[in-house]
N, C-alpha and C positions, 0 to 999 in steps of 0.2 A: 282498340287503339290506346285509349286512356289506361286500361289495365294494363296491356305490355308495356307501355311506358313507365309506369309504376313498377312493374315486377323488373324492368331493367335496371331503373334507378336502385332498388332494393338490392339488386344483385352487385350493382358497381359499388354501393355503399359497403355491402358485406366484404367485398373483394381488399376494399381500401382499409375497412377497420382491421381485417386480418392481417395485412402487410403492414400497418401501423403499431398492431399488438406485438409483432415479431422484433422483440427488445435488440436482439443482435443486428438485425437489419437497419434498424434506426441509427444504432451507433456506428454501423459501418457507413452510413451514408453521411453522419455527421463528421466522421474523421476524415473523409474524402473532401467534404466541403471546407473543413479548416485546412488542409493540405493545399486545395486550389485555390483558396483564398489567398493564403501567405505565399504561394508560388506564383500569382500574379502580381504581388507586390515586390517579389524579390527573387530573380531567377536562380539565385544561388539556392534557394530554399529546398529545391527538390533536386538534390544531388546526393551522389553516395558518400560523399564525406560528412554532410549534414544529417544524413539518415543515421551513420554511425553516431555522431554526437548525440542525437535524440536517444539511441539505444543505450549509450553510455550514461546519459543523464538518468533515463529511465532505470537502470540497473539497481540504483539505491531504493529509489522510491517504489519500484515494483515490489521489492521484497516486503516493504512496510505495507503497501497496498494488499498483498496477499494475507499477512496477519490481520490486518484489520478488516478485510472482506470476511473472513471466518468468524472474528469476533461478533462483528455486527450481525452477521446471520445467526449467531448464537445468542444475541440480545444483550452483548456487551459493547464496551468501546475502550480503548487506551489511547490516553494522551500524553503517554510519557515516553513513546517510542524513540521520538528524535533525542531526547535527553539521554536515554539509555545508549542509543548509537554513539553520540558524542563522549560520553563516559567510557565505552568500551573502547573507542579509539585512543583516548587519551591513556587509559589503564594499560592497554597493550604497548603503547609506545615507552611509557615508564618502566615497564617490566624488563621490555629488550634493553632498555639503556641500562637497568641495573644487571644485565648480563644473563636473563632467563632466555632459554632456547624459544623459536618462534613456536614451535609445535606445543609446548607446554603453556607458552604464553595465552596461545588461541584456546586451549582446554580450561584454563583458569579464568578467562573473561568469558567464556561461554556458561561455566559454572555460576560465576557471578550473575551473568544474565537470567538463568533459570531461577537464582534465588529471588532477583527482583521481580520476576512473573509470580512467583509462589506468594511473595509479599502482597502483590496487587490482589491476586486471587484469594489471599487468607482473609484480607479485610472485606471484601466484597462478599464472599461465602458464608464466613463465619461471623463477622462482626455486622453484616448487613447494611456496609456503607456504599452509598451509590457509587457505581463504577466510574462514573465523570468525576466526581468529588475525589475518590481514591487515586486515580490516575494523574489526576491534576497535581495533587499532592506530590504524587512520586516523581512526576515531571520536575518539580521544583527542588525534592532532593537530590535527585541523580544529576540535574545540572549543577546545583550546587557543589556537589561532591566532585565533579569535574574539573571545576575551577578552583575547588581547594586543593585536590592533589597534583594540578599543574602549575598552583601560583598564577593562575589566569593566563598562562603563556603556552604557546604551542611546544610541543615535543617533538623534536626531529627525530626521524625512524632511520636507521642505518642498516638494520638488518636485512640483507639481500633475499634470504628466503621469504621472509615475510612480504617483502616489497613485491614479490611475484604475485600476490593475492590480487594487486592493482595493475599490474603489467604484463601478466602472460597471456600470450596468444596463442591458441590452438591452431597448428599449421601455419603460424606467423601470419595469419589474416587479422585486420584491424576488426572486423564484425564478429570475430569470434574470439573476443578477448576473455578472460576467465569472469569478469563481473557479469558480462552480457549472458555468458553461456549459463551460468549459475543462476541469475535472474529467471531464463527461460526454463530451466530444468526445475526451479521451485513453483513457478506457475502450473507446469505440466503435472508433477506429482501431486501438489496439493488440489489441483484440478480434478484428477483422477481421484483422489481420496474423498473428496467431498460428493462425488457424484456416485462412486462405486462400492464405498465400504460403509460398514456399520457406524464406524465413527462419524463419518459424514453425514449420515442419515440422522443420528441421534443429535448433531448439532442444528440440523434444521429443525428437528422436532422441540428441542429446548428452546430454540429462539421464537419459534411460532407459538408453542403453547406450553410453557413452563409445568403448568398442572398437569396437563395430558401426560409430559414426559415422566413425571412422578409416578404417575399411575400405571404407566407402561414399565414402571421398573429401572427407568434411566435414571443415573446420578448425575443430577444438574451440578453438583458441586464438583464432581470428578470431571466433568466437562469443561467446566468453567477453568479448573486448574490446567488441563491439557492446552485449551486455546491460549491462556495468557503465557504457558511457558512456550508454546510455539511461536508467539508472537515476540516475546523476549530474545529467543534464540535467532530468529531473523533479524531483530533490531541489532543485537550485538554482531552478528555476522556482518551485517551492511555496514556497522561502524568500523570494524576492522578492514574491510575492504576499501571504504573511503578513505580511511587514514593511509592505506599502502598507496592508493593512487595519489594522494596529496604528499606523500612522502613526511607527514606529520600528524600529530594527534592534537586537534584542536579543540579546546573547549566549548568556543561558541558555534561549532559546526552542527549541521542539522536542525537549526532552529526552524519550527515549523513544518518539520518534516511529516510528523504524524496527521498534519492537516492536508498535505497534498495525498497521503495515502488514503485518508477518509474521503477526500473528494474524487479521487480516482474510483474509489470502490461505488461510490454513490452514481457517479456518472455512469459506471457499468451496470447499474440496474440492482445494487443490493440496497435493500430498504432498510431505513433506519429503525424501523419497528420490528425487525428481525424476522427469521425464517424465511426469506426470499432471497435471492441472488444466486450468481454464479461465479465462480474464479476466472472461468474462461471469458466471461462478459467484462469482468474488472480489468482484465486484460487489454480489451479495446478501450474501456474507459482510462486506463492508464496512458495509452498512447493518445487519445485525444488530449488529455491533459498536458503531456509533454512536448506534443507537437504544437499546441497552443502556446506554452512557455516560450518554446524555441523560436516561434515564429515572432514574439513579441522582442526578444532579444535580437534577432537579426534586423529587425526594423528599428534597431536603437530607440526603442520606447523607454523612458526614464524609469528607473526601478520603482519610485512610489506609484507611477501609474501602472507599472506592472501589478503591484498590490492590489491595486482598485480591481484590475481586470481579472485577476484570479479570485478575488473576494467576489465579483459578480459571477464567475463561472460556478462558484460554489453556491451561491444562490439560485442559480438556475438548476444546478443538480437536484438541491432540496427542494424546489418547486415541483421537479418531475417526479421526487419520491412522494410527495404530498398528493399529488394527482394520481399515481400509482395506488397509493393507500386508499383514498376515497373510492376509486374504482374497484378495489378489494372488498371495501365495505359494503358497495352496493351490489356486488355480485354474490 
């Protein structure tokens, strides 16, 4: 009888551990808990209109989340994404005010974004400067240029073609606006890239074991350049879409955006140590973050308390990352 009880306890513990280890299951549970909690405090939280608001707010952070997820899996980090997004919005606004067409403006801003990504990758791979320090410096440089070229003021956008980046809706549906559809498409495309392509596998190997990657003939420098260019392009596109939504390029926009992207990635199970994570899980992490932020706004929580709550959420995410790392070392 005692043996049967022991066996049953072991089986029960095994089943629970198996469920808990399923990261996606835990993330979905956390998401529903957050939705249920805020819905109980505000009936308007669980509504079609608010869901669209959450998706719209996630459309920019989501692009940064994808880029940061890939970078962190690859063993890097980018703290300049928010500044690059703001710079891109301001630069696009100024170019169109000078009479440049929308298509040319978009291509030119993307080219500048690629150069910024290459610059970060150069200092990290060629000069061996830490990614945290390099991108922190780039954050300051890009934000400074955004203020310089705009004289510290918002730049109004009147180009109707460009403004469609932020207002166009497929089939006239609110939840199928271009920013939302583009964000979902980016998650889908890069989720497949990371799971099914050679480049995706190389990113995991480089992030998990750079020495083994080099022995396997994988160019860690080339991988780093590709990752930082992808991050830069996503940030530039996000900055232009935001400027189109706001009808203006603002040099102070997107402050702290990179931290939201990193928080969403870590909440989604991306390990800061590199080599572990999934773009699709980061998608769930993004919605945990956005549903949490939206709930605070709907409860009229003061902005400085929102900062405290968001910082606490980041600490919780980092704590889970630490526990995952310890479990990985023990196993």
